[in-house]
C-alpha positions in Angstrom: 7.0 91.9 4.0 8.1 94.4 1.3 9.1 92.0 -1.5 7.3 88.6 -1.0 8.6 85.7 -3.0 5.8 84.2 -5.1 6.1 80.6 -6.3 3.8 79.6 -9.2 3.8 75.9 -9.9 1.9 73.8 -12.3 1.0 70.2 -11.5 4.5 68.8 -12.3 6.5 68.0 -9.2 9.7 66.6 -10.8 11.5 66.1 -7.5 9.0 63.5 -6.2 9.9 60.0 -7.2 6.7 58.0 -8.0 6.3 54.3 -7.4 3.8 51.5 -6.8 4.4 48.2 -5.0 1.8 45.5 -5.6 0.9 42.8 -3.1 -1.7 40.0 -2.9 -1.3 39.4 0.8 -2.2 41.9 3.6 0.6 40.8 6.0 3.2 41.0 3.2 2.0 44.5 2.3 2.2 45.7 5.9 5.7 44.3 6.4 6.8 46.0 3.2 5.5 49.4 4.4 7.1 49.1 7.8 10.4 48.2 6.1 10.2 51.1 3.7 9.4 53.6 6.5 12.3 52.2 8.5 14.7 52.7 5.7 13.4 56.1 4.4 14.7 59.5 5.2 12.3 61.3 7.6 10.0 63.0 8.4 7.2 61.4 6.4 3.5 60.8 6.1 1.6 57.5 5.8 -2.0 57.7 4.6 -4.6 55.0 5.4 -8.2 54.6 4.4 -9.5 53.8 7.9 -9.0 54.9 11.5 -8.2 51.3 12.5 -5.3 51.1 10.0 -3.9 54.4 11.1 -3.7 53.2 14.7 -2.3 49.8 13.8 0.4 51.1 11.5 1.5 53.7 14.0 1.8 51.1 16.7 3.8 48.8 14.4 6.2 51.6 13.7 6.7 52.4 17.4 7.5 48.8 18.0 10.4 49.4 15.5 11.5 52.3 17.6 10.2 54.9 15.0 8.7 58.0 16.5 5.2 57.6 15.0 1.8 59.0 15.9 -1.7 58.4 14.4 -4.2 61.0 13.3 -7.9 60.7 12.4 -11.3 62.4 12.7 -12.3 60.1 15.6 -9.8 61.9 17.9 -10.7 64.9 20.0 -9.8 68.2 18.5 -7.3 69.1 21.1 -5.6 65.7 20.7 -5.4 66.2 16.9 -3.9 69.6 17.3 -1.3 68.3 19.7 -0.3 65.5 17.3 -0.2 67.8 14.3 2.0 70.3 16.2 4.4 67.5 17.2 4.8 66.5 13.6 5.2 70.0 12.3 7.9 70.8 14.9 9.8 67.5 14.2 9.1 66.1 17.6 7.9 62.9 15.9 9.2 61.4 12.7 6.1 59.9 11.1 2.4 60.7 11.1 0.0 57.9 10.1 -3.2 59.5 9.1 -6.5 59.3 7.3 -7.4 62.0 4.9 -8.6 64.1 7.9 -4.9 65.2 8.0 -3.4 67.6 5.5 -5.7 70.6 4.8 -3.6 73.7 5.4 -0.5 71.7 6.3 2.7 73.1 4.7 5.8 71.3 6.1 8.6 71.8 3.6 10.9 68.9 4.7 8.5 66.0 4.3 10.7 63.3 2.6 8.0 60.7 1.8 4.3 60.2 1.4 3.3 56.5 1.5 -0.2 55.3 0.9 -1.0 52.1 2.8 -4.4 52.1 1.1 -5.3 53.2 -2.3 -6.9 56.7 -2.6 -10.5 57.3 -3.9 -9.3 59.3 -6.9 -6.3 60.6 -8.7 -7.2 64.1 -7.5 -7.0 63.1 -3.8 -3.8 61.0 -4.4 -2.0 63.8 -6.2 -3.0 66.4 -3.5 -1.7 64.1 -0.8 1.6 63.2 -2.4 2.1 66.9 -3.1 2.8 67.4 0.6 6.2 65.8 0.0 9.3 67.7 -1.1 8.0 71.2 -0.9 11.6 72.3 -0.2 12.4 71.1 -3.7 14.7 68.4 -2.5 14.1 64.8 -3.6 11.2 63.0 -2.0 9.3 59.7 -2.5 5.7 58.8 -3.1 4.9 55.1 -3.0 1.5 53.4 -3.2 1.3 50.0 -1.5 -1.3 48.4 -3.7 -3.4 45.3 -3.1 -6.2 44.9 -5.7 -8.5 43.8 -2.8 -8.2 47.3 -1.3 -10.3 48.6 -4.1 -13.3 47.0 -2.4 -13.0 49.4 0.5 -13.2 52.4 -1.8 -16.0 50.9 -3.8 -17.9 50.3 -0.6 -17.4 53.9 0.5 -18.5 55.1 -2.9 -21.8 53.1 -2.8 -22.5 53.5 0.9 -25.4 55.5 2.4 -27.8 55.1 -0.5 -31.1 56.9 -0.1 -34.4 56.0 -1.7 -37.5 58.0 -2.8 -39.4 57.3 0.4 -36.6 58.7 2.6 -36.3 61.8 0.4 -40.1 62.3 0.7 -39.9 61.9 4.5 -37.3 64.7 4.8 -39.1 66.9 2.3 -42.5 66.6 4.1 -40.9 67.2 7.5 -39.2 70.4 6.3 -42.5 71.6 4.7 -44.6 70.9 7.8 -42.2 72.9 10.0 -43.5 76.5 10.7 -39.9 77.8 11.0 -36.4 76.8 9.9 -35.6 73.3 11.3 -32.2 71.9 12.4 -30.9 68.7 10.8 -30.8 66.9 14.1 -34.5 67.5 14.5 -35.1 66.0 11.1 -33.1 63.0 12.2 -35.3 62.5 15.2 -38.5 62.9 13.3 -37.6 60.5 10.4 -35.4 58.1 12.4 -32.8 58.3 9.7 -29.1 58.5 10.3 -27.3 61.8 10.4 -25.4 60.8 7.3 -28.5 60.1 5.3 -30.2 63.3 6.5 -27.2 65.3 5.4 -27.1 63.5 2.0 -30.8 64.0 1.4 -30.6 67.7 2.3 -27.7 68.2 -0.1 -29.7 66.6 -2.9 -32.7 68.7 -2.1 -30.7 71.9 -2.0 -29.3 71.0 -5.4 -32.8 70.5 -6.7 -33.8 73.9 -5.2 -36.5 72.2 -3.0 -35.0 73.4 0.2 -32.6 76.2 1.4 -29.8 75.5 3.9 -29.3 78.7 5.8 -25.8 80.0 7.1 -26.9 78.8 10.5 -27.2 75.2 9.2 -31.0 75.3 9.6 -33.2 74.2 6.7 -36.3 75.8 5.3 -38.4 75.3 2.2 -37.6 77.2 -1.0 -40.0 79.8 -2.3 -42.5 78.6 -4.9 -44.4 75.4 -5.5 -42.6 72.1 -5.1 -43.7 68.7 -6.4 -42.4 66.5 -3.7 -42.6 63.3 -5.8 -40.7 64.8 -8.7 -38.1 66.3 -6.4 -37.6 62.9 -4.7 -37.1 61.2 -8.0 -34.6 63.9 -9.1 -32.7 63.5 -5.9 -32.3 59.8 -6.3 -31.1 60.2 -9.9 -28.6 62.8 -8.7 -27.3 60.3 -6.2 -27.0 57.6 -8.8 -25.0 59.9 -11.1 -22.7 60.9 -8.3 -22.0 57.3 -7.4 -21.3 56.3 -11.0 -18.8 59.2 -11.1 -17.2 58.3 -7.9 -16.7 54.7 -9.0 -15.2 55.9 -12.3 -12.7 57.9 -10.3 -11.7 54.8 -8.4 -11.2 53.0 -11.7 -8.8 55.7 -12.8 -6.9 55.2 -9.5 -6.7 51.5 -10.3 -5.4 52.4 -13.8 -2.6 54.3 -12.1 -1.8 51.5 -9.7 -1.6 48.9 -12.6 0.0 51.3 -15.1 2.7 50.0 -17.5 3.9 53.4 -18.5 5.5 56.6 -17.1 3.6 57.4 -14.0 4.3 61.2 -14.1 3.1 61.4 -17.7 -0.1 59.6 -16.7 -0.7 62.1 -13.8 0.1 65.2 -15.8 -2.0 64.2 -18.8 -4.8 63.5 -16.3 -4.7 67.1 -15.2 -4.5 68.4 -18.7 -0.7 69.2 -18.8 0.7 67.6 -21.9 3.8 65.5 -21.1 5.2 63.7 -24.2 8.5 62.5 -22.8 8.8 59.9 -20.0 10.0 61.4 -16.7 12.9 59.0 -15.9 12.1 59.4 -12.3 9.4 56.8 -11.5 9.6 53.0 -11.0 8.3 52.2 -14.5 10.7 54.6 -16.3 13.7 53.2 -14.3 12.6 49.6 -15.1 12.2 50.5 -18.8 8.4 49.9 -18.8 7.3 52.8 -21.0 4.9 53.1 -23.9 6.2 55.4 -26.7 3.9 58.4 -27.3 2.2 57.6 -30.7 0.8 60.9 -32.0 -0.4 59.3 -35.2 -3.0 57.2 -33.3 -4.5 60.1 -31.5 -7.5 61.3 -33.5 -8.6 63.8 -30.9 -6.3 66.3 -29.1 -6.0 66.2 -25.3 -8.7 68.3 -23.5 -10.8 68.5 -26.6 -14.6 68.2 -26.1 -16.2 65.2 -27.9 -19.7 63.7 -28.1 -20.3 60.0 -27.8 -23.5 58.4 -29.1 -24.1 56.6 -25.8 -22.3 58.5 -23.1 -22.9 62.1 -24.3 -20.4 65.0 -23.9 -17.0 64.4 -22.6 -13.4 65.6 -22.5 -10.4 63.7 -23.8 -8.0 63.2 -20.9 -5.3 60.9 -22.1 -4.2 58.1 -24.5 -2.9 54.7 -23.3 -1.5 53.0 -26.4 -4.5 52.0 -28.5 -7.0 53.2 -25.8 -8.2 56.6 -24.8 -9.6 57.9 -21.5 -12.5 60.3 -21.6 -14.2 62.1 -18.8 -18.0 62.2 -19.6 -20.3 64.6 -17.9 -22.9 61.9 -17.1 -21.0 58.7 -16.5 -17.5 59.8 -15.4 -14.3 58.3 -16.7 -14.4 55.7 -19.5 -11.4 53.9 -21.1 -12.3 53.1 -24.7 -10.5 51.5 -27.6 -9.5 54.2 -30.1 -10.3 52.0 -33.2 -13.8 51.1 -32.0 -14.9 54.4 -30.7 -13.5 56.8 -33.3 -16.6 56.5 -35.5 -18.8 57.0 -32.4 -17.2 60.3 -31.4 -17.7 63.7 -32.8 -15.4 66.6 -31.8 -17.0 69.9 -31.0 -15.5 73.1 -32.4 
């Protein structure tokens, strides 16, 4: 290729229509999704939070004579590859998938990305809807939102907790080994689940108590290690990560329940200043938009501030008389501008 065409894009994807439909009944939500998929131009992607949902929705769509397949990490690799190839070559119209689907997928003509379950973060959601309309034609991104679905995400965010004793078990097992040890051997020795062993090892590596080799084997780091202190540090790291994950879920809830331009919310989240409403989302078309009030914005977007309780953070966006700040220690917080202005200090 002598003269390759290079496309450089920011976060804005103006050809994707953004919308949210809210439900308080699971059956009603499912019926609405099936109807929207039936009516939509295809091909398209439906994302779900669980393997069970991906299989159920795909079957419901097939009953409506829609060529649909499911895709999740529980399938064999060969089967996943076959399903992905069928979708990429337009042999099927719709793929219903968990987040296991998508990495490296570049199909230009995807006309919609629907989310049957809410994503765990704005980052994940925007990455997934970004798989629509890559040919620059109009496409749709709709979130089918039931507030109860947040419980699934909160459960995932808080699941697999480890305690100090479990961290000590892993630390001592690695230390006693006279050579690098495989995680599966640690699992057998400690009788902990594979998920917990993996989590503990990640925490210990971050604390520089162990080294994970390119082979996947684990060995102790050089130097003296205080196992008790390392265990406490690992548990604190876990708590910090879980707080951060839960704050990301709250930001996703804010998007789902937003009474303002959805594109402006997303772009401001990613640090791209968008002052004008997009006119291409459900809220804009319904006239539900908050005027951008620059006079009530004491700190500029992306500026670094210090809060007396939460520490250092970055100003992400304003929502009327509230502001969203991403704090290093506690994640996202939505705070009233009037109340917190005197508690914040901007760093030069």
